C-alpha positions as CSV (number, residue, x, y, z in Angstrom):
1,X,-42.2,-8.8,12.2
2,X,-42.1,-8.5,16.0
3,X,-42.4,-4.7,15.7
4,X,-43.1,-2.7,18.9
5,X,-44.1,0.7,17.5
6,X,-45.6,2.5,20.4
7,X,-47.6,1.9,23.5
8,X,-51.4,1.8,22.7
9,X,-53.4,4.8,23.8
10,X,-56.2,4.2,26.4
11,X,-59.7,4.8,25.0
12,X,-62.1,6.7,27.2
13,X,-65.2,5.0,28.4
14,X,-68.1,5.2,25.8
15,X,-71.0,7.4,26.8
16,X,-74.5,6.1,26.8
17,X,-75.6,8.6,24.2
18,X,-73.7,10.2,21.3
19,X,-71.0,12.6,22.5
20,X,-69.1,14.8,20.0
21,X,-66.1,15.2,22.3
22,X,-65.8,11.5,22.8
23,X,-66.0,10.9,19.0
24,X,-63.2,13.4,18.4
25,X,-61.0,11.7,20.9
26,X,-61.6,8.3,19.2
27,X,-60.8,9.8,15.8
28,X,-57.6,11.4,17.1
29,X,-56.4,8.1,18.6
30,X,-57.1,6.1,15.4
31,X,-55.4,8.8,13.2
32,X,-52.2,8.6,15.3
33,X,-52.3,4.8,15.2
34,X,-52.6,4.5,11.4
35,X,-50.0,7.3,10.9
36,X,-47.6,5.1,12.8
37,X,-48.3,2.1,10.6
38,X,-48.1,4.0,7.3
39,X,-44.6,5.3,6.8
40,X,-45.6,7.3,3.7
41,X,-47.8,9.7,5.5
42,X,-46.6,13.2,6.5
43,X,-46.7,12.2,10.2
44,X,-44.7,9.0,9.8
45,X,-42.8,7.7,12.8
46,X,-39.2,8.6,13.0
47,X,-38.1,5.7,15.1
48,X,-39.1,2.1,15.2
49,X,-38.2,-0.4,17.9
50,X,-38.2,-4.0,16.8
51,X,-36.9,-7.3,18.0
52,X,-36.1,-8.4,14.4
53,X,-36.8,-7.7,10.8
54,X,-37.5,-10.4,8.3
55,X,-36.7,-9.6,4.6
56,X,-38.8,-11.4,2.0
57,X,-36.3,-13.8,0.3
58,X,-38.6,-14.7,-2.6
59,X,-40.6,-11.5,-3.5
60,X,-43.1,-11.9,-6.3
61,X,-42.6,-10.2,-8.7
62,X,-38.8,-9.9,-8.3
63,X,-37.6,-6.6,-7.0
64,X,-35.6,-4.0,-8.9
65,X,-32.3,-2.7,-7.7
66,X,-32.6,-0.9,-4.4
67,X,-32.4,2.9,-4.3
68,X,-30.3,4.8,-1.8
69,X,-31.4,4.0,1.7
70,X,-33.4,0.9,0.7
71,X,-32.6,-2.6,2.1
72,X,-33.7,-5.8,0.4
73,X,-32.7,-9.4,0.0
74,X,-30.3,-10.5,-2.8
75,X,-31.0,-14.1,-3.7
76,X,-28.0,-14.4,-6.0
77,X,-25.4,-13.4,-3.4
78,X,-27.5,-14.7,-0.4
79,X,-27.3,-11.5,1.6
80,X,-29.0,-8.2,2.0
81,X,-28.5,-5.4,-0.6
82,X,-28.2,-1.8,0.7
83,X,-28.7,1.0,-1.8
84,X,-26.1,3.7,-1.5
85,X,-25.0,7.0,-3.1
86,X,-23.9,7.0,-6.8
87,X,-26.1,3.9,-7.4
88,X,-23.7,1.7,-5.4
89,X,-25.3,-1.4,-4.0
90,X,-23.5,-3.0,-1.2
91,X,-23.8,-6.7,-0.6
92,X,-23.7,-6.6,3.2
93,X,-21.0,-8.7,4.8
94,X,-19.4,-9.4,1.4
95,X,-18.0,-6.0,0.6
96,X,-16.1,-3.3,2.5
97,X,-15.7,0.3,1.4
98,X,-13.6,3.3,2.3
99,X,-15.4,6.7,2.1
100,X,-13.1,8.8,-0.1
101,X,-12.9,12.2,-1.9
102,X,-11.5,13.1,-5.3
103,X,-9.5,16.3,-5.5
104,X,-7.3,15.4,-8.5
105,X,-8.9,17.8,-10.9
106,X,-10.5,15.1,-13.1
107,X,-13.0,12.2,-12.8
108,X,-11.7,8.9,-11.4
109,X,-13.5,6.1,-13.3
110,X,-15.0,2.9,-11.9
111,X,-12.4,0.2,-11.5
112,X,-9.4,2.6,-11.0
113,X,-6.8,1.5,-8.5
114,X,-6.4,4.3,-6.1
115,X,-4.0,5.3,-3.3
116,X,-3.8,7.7,-0.4
117,X,-3.3,11.3,-1.4
118,X,-4.1,13.3,1.8
119,X,-6.9,14.2,4.1
120,X,-9.6,16.7,3.6
121,X,-10.6,19.4,6.1
122,X,-13.4,17.2,7.3
123,X,-11.1,14.2,7.9
124,X,-12.1,12.3,4.7
125,X,-9.5,10.2,2.8
126,X,-8.4,11.9,-0.4
127,X,-7.4,9.6,-3.3
128,X,-5.6,9.6,-6.6
129,X,-4.9,6.9,-9.3
130,X,-2.0,4.8,-8.0
131,X,1.1,4.2,-10.2
132,X,3.2,1.2,-9.0
133,X,6.5,2.4,-10.5
134,X,8.3,2.6,-7.1
135,X,7.9,6.3,-6.7
136,X,5.4,5.8,-3.8
137,X,5.5,3.4,-0.9
138,X,3.3,0.3,-1.3
139,X,1.6,1.2,1.9
140,X,-0.1,4.1,0.2
141,X,-2.3,1.7,-1.8
142,X,-6.0,1.8,-0.8
143,X,-8.3,-0.2,-3.1
144,X,-10.4,0.0,-6.3
145,X,-13.1,2.5,-7.1
146,X,-16.6,1.0,-7.3
147,X,-18.1,3.9,-9.3
148,X,-17.1,7.0,-11.3
149,X,-16.2,9.7,-8.8
150,X,-16.1,13.2,-10.2
151,X,-13.8,15.9,-9.0
152,X,-16.6,18.0,-7.3
153,X,-15.7,17.6,-3.7
154,X,-18.3,14.9,-3.3
155,X,-17.5,11.7,-1.4
156,X,-17.8,8.3,-2.8
157,X,-16.8,4.7,-2.2
158,X,-13.6,2.8,-2.8
159,X,-13.7,-1.0,-2.5
160,X,-11.0,-2.3,-0.2
161,X,-12.4,-5.9,-0.1
162,X,-15.1,-7.4,-2.3
163,X,-16.4,-7.4,-5.9
164,X,-16.3,-4.5,-8.4
165,X,-18.5,-4.9,-11.4
166,X,-19.2,-3.4,-14.8
167,X,-15.5,-3.3,-15.9
168,X,-13.6,-4.0,-19.1
169,X,-11.7,-7.2,-18.1
170,X,-11.5,-8.5,-21.7
171,X,-7.7,-8.4,-21.5
172,X,-7.7,-10.9,-18.6
173,X,-8.6,-14.5,-18.1
174,X,-10.9,-15.8,-15.3
175,X,-8.7,-16.6,-12.3
176,X,-5.9,-14.2,-13.3
177,X,-4.2,-12.4,-10.3
178,X,-4.2,-8.7,-11.1
179,X,-1.5,-6.3,-9.9
180,X,-1.4,-2.5,-9.6
181,X,0.1,-1.3,-12.9
182,X,3.6,0.2,-12.9
183,X,3.0,1.9,-16.3
184,X,-0.7,3.1,-16.3
185,X,-1.8,5.2,-13.3
186,X,-4.9,3.5,-11.8
187,X,-4.6,0.5,-14.0
188,X,-4.4,-3.3,-13.4
189,X,-2.1,-5.8,-15.1
190,X,-1.9,-9.6,-15.0
191,X,1.8,-9.4,-15.5
192,X,3.7,-9.5,-12.2
193,X,5.9,-6.4,-11.9
194,X,9.6,-6.6,-10.9
195,X,11.9,-4.4,-9.0
196,X,12.2,-1.4,-8.7
197,X,8.4,-1.3,-9.4
198,X,5.9,-2.0,-6.6
199,X,4.6,-5.6,-6.5
200,X,1.1,-5.3,-5.2
201,X,-1.5,-8.0,-5.8
202,X,-4.8,-6.2,-6.0
203,X,-7.5,-8.5,-7.2
204,X,-8.5,-11.6,-9.1
205,X,-10.6,-11.7,-12.4
206,X,-14.0,-13.3,-11.9
207,X,-15.6,-12.5,-15.2
208,X,-13.7,-11.7,-18.4
209,X,-15.9,-9.3,-20.4
210,X,-15.6,-6.0,-22.3
211,X,-18.4,-4.3,-20.4
212,X,-19.7,-6.6,-17.6
213,X,-16.3,-7.8,-16.2
214,X,-16.1,-8.5,-12.5
215,X,-13.0,-8.5,-10.2
216,X,-12.6,-9.5,-6.6
217,X,-10.6,-6.9,-4.7
218,X,-8.2,-8.1,-2.0
219,X,-5.0,-6.0,-1.8
220,X,-2.0,-7.8,-0.4
221,X,0.2,-5.0,0.8
222,X,3.8,-5.5,1.9
223,X,6.1,-2.8,3.0
224,X,8.6,-1.9,0.3
225,X,12.1,-3.3,0.8
226,X,14.9,-1.0,-0.3
227,X,18.2,-2.0,-1.9
228,X,21.2,-0.6,-3.7
229,X,24.5,-1.6,-5.4
230,X,27.3,0.8,-5.2
231,X,31.0,0.7,-6.4
232,X,34.4,2.4,-6.2
233,X,35.7,2.8,-9.7
234,X,38.9,4.6,-8.9
235,X,42.1,3.4,-7.1
236,X,42.2,4.3,-3.4
237,X,45.3,4.3,-1.2
238,X,45.5,5.0,2.5
239,X,47.7,8.1,2.9
240,X,49.0,7.5,6.4
241,X,49.5,4.1,8.1
242,X,47.3,3.0,11.0
243,X,44.8,5.8,10.3
244,X,41.1,5.3,9.7
245,X,39.7,6.4,6.3
246,X,36.1,6.3,5.1
247,X,36.0,4.9,1.6
248,X,34.2,7.2,-0.9
249,X,31.8,5.8,-3.4
250,X,31.5,7.2,-7.0
251,X,29.1,4.8,-8.8
252,X,25.5,3.7,-8.3
253,X,24.8,0.6,-10.2
254,X,21.3,0.0,-9.0
255,X,19.1,1.6,-6.3
256,X,15.7,1.7,-4.9
257,X,15.7,4.3,-2.1
258,X,19.2,3.9,-0.8
259,X,21.6,6.6,-2.0
260,X,25.1,7.9,-1.8
261,X,25.1,10.8,0.7
262,X,27.3,13.7,1.5
263,X,30.1,13.1,2.0
264,X,30.2,10.3,-0.6
265,X,31.4,7.7,1.9
266,X,27.9,7.6,3.3
267,X,25.3,5.1,2.1
268,X,22.0,6.5,3.3
269,X,18.7,4.6,3.8
270,X,15.3,6.1,3.3
271,X,13.3,4.2,6.0
272,X,13.9,2.4,9.3
273,X,14.8,-1.3,9.0
274,X,17.4,-4.0,9.2
275,X,19.8,-3.7,6.3
276,X,22.4,-6.3,5.1
277,X,25.7,-4.9,3.8
278,X,27.7,-7.3,1.6
279,X,31.1,-5.9,0.5
280,X,33.9,-7.2,-1.8
281,X,37.2,-5.3,-2.1
282,X,40.1,-5.9,-4.4
283,X,43.6,-5.1,-3.2
284,X,46.9,-4.9,-5.0
285,X,50.4,-4.6,-3.4
286,X,53.6,-3.0,-4.7
287,X,55.9,-5.1,-2.6
288,X,56.3,-8.6,-1.2
289,X,56.3,-7.5,2.4
290,X,53.3,-8.4,4.7
291,X,50.8,-5.6,4.9
292,X,47.8,-5.8,7.3
293,X,44.6,-4.1,6.2
294,X,41.7,-3.5,8.6
295,X,38.2,-3.1,7.1
296,X,35.1,-2.3,9.2
297,X,31.7,-0.5,9.3
298,X,30.6,2.8,10.9
299,X,27.0,3.5,11.7
300,X,26.0,7.2,11.8
301,X,29.6,8.2,12.4
302,X,30.3,5.6,15.2
303,X,32.3,2.4,14.7
304,X,30.1,-0.7,14.9
305,X,31.6,-3.0,17.6
306,X,33.1,-6.3,16.5
307,X,32.7,-5.4,12.8
308,X,36.3,-5.3,11.8
309,X,38.1,-7.9,9.6
310,X,41.8,-8.1,8.8
311,X,43.5,-9.3,5.7
312,X,47.2,-9.7,5.1
313,X,48.5,-8.8,1.6
314,X,52.0,-10.0,0.7
315,X,51.9,-10.8,-3.0
316,X,53.7,-8.3,-5.2
317,X,51.7,-6.8,-8.1
318,X,48.9,-9.4,-7.6
319,X,45.3,-9.1,-6.8
320,X,43.9,-10.1,-3.4
321,X,40.1,-10.2,-3.1
322,X,38.4,-9.7,0.3
323,X,34.8,-9.9,1.5
324,X,33.1,-8.5,4.6
325,X,29.4,-8.3,5.6
326,X,27.3,-6.9,8.4
327,X,23.6,-6.6,9.3
328,X,22.8,-3.1,10.6
329,X,19.7,-1.7,12.1
330,X,19.0,1.9,11.0
331,X,16.5,4.6,11.4
332,X,15.2,6.6,8.5
333,X,18.0,8.7,6.9
334,X,20.6,6.7,8.9
335,X,23.9,5.9,7.1
336,X,26.7,3.4,7.1
337,X,30.3,4.0,6.0
338,X,33.0,1.4,5.0
339,X,36.2,2.1,6.9
340,X,39.8,1.2,5.9
341,X,43.2,1.3,7.7
342,X,46.6,-0.2,6.8
343,X,49.9,-0.6,8.5
344,X,51.7,0.0,5.2
345,X,51.0,2.5,2.4
346,X,52.3,0.2,-0.4
347,X,48.9,-1.3,-0.9
348,X,45.8,0.1,-2.5
349,X,42.2,-0.7,-3.5
350,X,42.6,-1.3,-7.3
351,X,40.0,-0.6,-10.0
352,X,40.6,-2.6,-13.2
353,X,39.0,-1.1,-16.3
354,X,37.1,-3.3,-18.8
355,X,39.0,-5.4,-21.3
356,X,38.1,-6.8,-24.6
357,X,36.9,-10.0,-22.9
358,X,35.7,-8.9,-19.5
359,X,33.7,-6.0,-17.9
360,X,35.2,-3.6,-15.4
361,X,36.4,-5.0,-12.0
362,X,35.6,-2.2,-9.5
363,X,37.9,-1.8,-6.5
364,X,34.9,-2.0,-4.1
365,X,31.3,-3.3,-4.6
366,X,28.7,-2.9,-1.9
367,X,25.3,-4.6,-2.1
368,X,22.8,-3.2,0.4
369,X,19.5,-5.1,1.0
370,X,16.7,-4.4,3.5
371,X,15.9,-7.7,5.1
372,X,13.3,-6.5,7.7
373,X,11.1,-3.4,7.9
């Protein structure tokens, strides 16, 4: 094995006749030597220096599973097995774990999808079953438990890359891509979730079985992209000509993170990113005279340069649709307002209620989409 255990002791020169002191010295040297070779003796060596270790790749008889601290060859996976705590056996180079702690108040079973839940006083990751219903950012996902972890303050192992065995995968087929479940905390599903749920591919099914199922964990984590659709469902008229007004919103049609703020003219984003604002407005006029209307965007209370568009409305009692869009870079909790001004007050944003044959036509609809984190 190329092991260099210690430098050999120098034997004293043998006396011509029997010498008790000489014999005691020889016995002491031999005892130290064999104690170094036999690691099971009370005086075993604490440190070994070696150029290399060669594991027996074909032991006879075959070895049982390694216990904690034991290293041996795994001919099936063609790598070394390392016995770890909780009976976990790591296939070295083929699996990666995070050391984690359970403080949820209940046991977290083997195969549970878990996410980040804090840090313990000794800087250990704390975990909890992850629910992909959009309530938590996708970046909180961590991996899949590779053993049962009780809520005792003990630390265990979460697989962040590699195989997890001994699961019930009977509901999946071999090759299925498995996602973090949006309905069962800690669960997996082979049905791809849709917004506003988190879409997090977690693993693939390798063995479909009720007790000996195997999955291969490889989370694909993308930052959540936020969005929202908002509307103005009341008529709105500028009170004074050539005066800027922030249009108030009163309806949230769909949202994931983006909200109507205070005052209600503000559309507030939860995280930093680049957001696309696509706006449609619906004007109606009460006279045939030309009326110029300016529409533009404000970011955090300041007009965005070059964002204004102008439409001229001259039709009497007829609808004039108008569209405007802008990409805006915002920090967390930043906001955008849609601004309006007119050189004539005989024009308004018009909301049309639903009819027997068509749904409502709001006066303003704004679609906000995060296009870059």
